[in-house]
C-alpha positions, 0 to 999 in steps of 0.5 A: 047401484043407481044413485037416482033411480027415479030421476028422469032427465029432459033437456029444454030445446036449445040446451043440447046444441053441441053433440060430439062423440069420444072414446074411452082410452085404455087408461080410462080417460075420456077426451071432452071435445074442444068445442065443448071445452071452449063453449063452457070455458073449461081450462086444464085442471077443471075438476068434475063430479061424476054421477052415475045416472044408470044409462050413462054418467053426468059430469058436473063442474066441481066448484072450489067451495060449497055455496054458502050464504051470509047466514051460514058464515055469520058469527063464525069469527067470534068477537066480544066487545062493542062493535067497531065503527068504520072510523075505528077500522080505518084507523086500525088499517092505517096503523097496520100499514105504517107498522109494515114500513 
């Protein structure tokens, strides 16, 4: 099953400067060459999304959280009452800090 049957990939000049080969192990593992890991700053445990593109696969870095905007999350913590001033917030932080001692 092709996820993107009509998708054509092209790479602008200079995007694909590093070309390496690797093999599939008996456990289904593929080693990403060190030069590629270093150039992308991928550390041990980096997660990837694997996408079947028909004649190969595409590995995309899995981000820890879905990208959101302020608009997406504004209002997720409801508050009723008058808005607090910066002075009110600073005072509350100081009270909390004193209570922790």
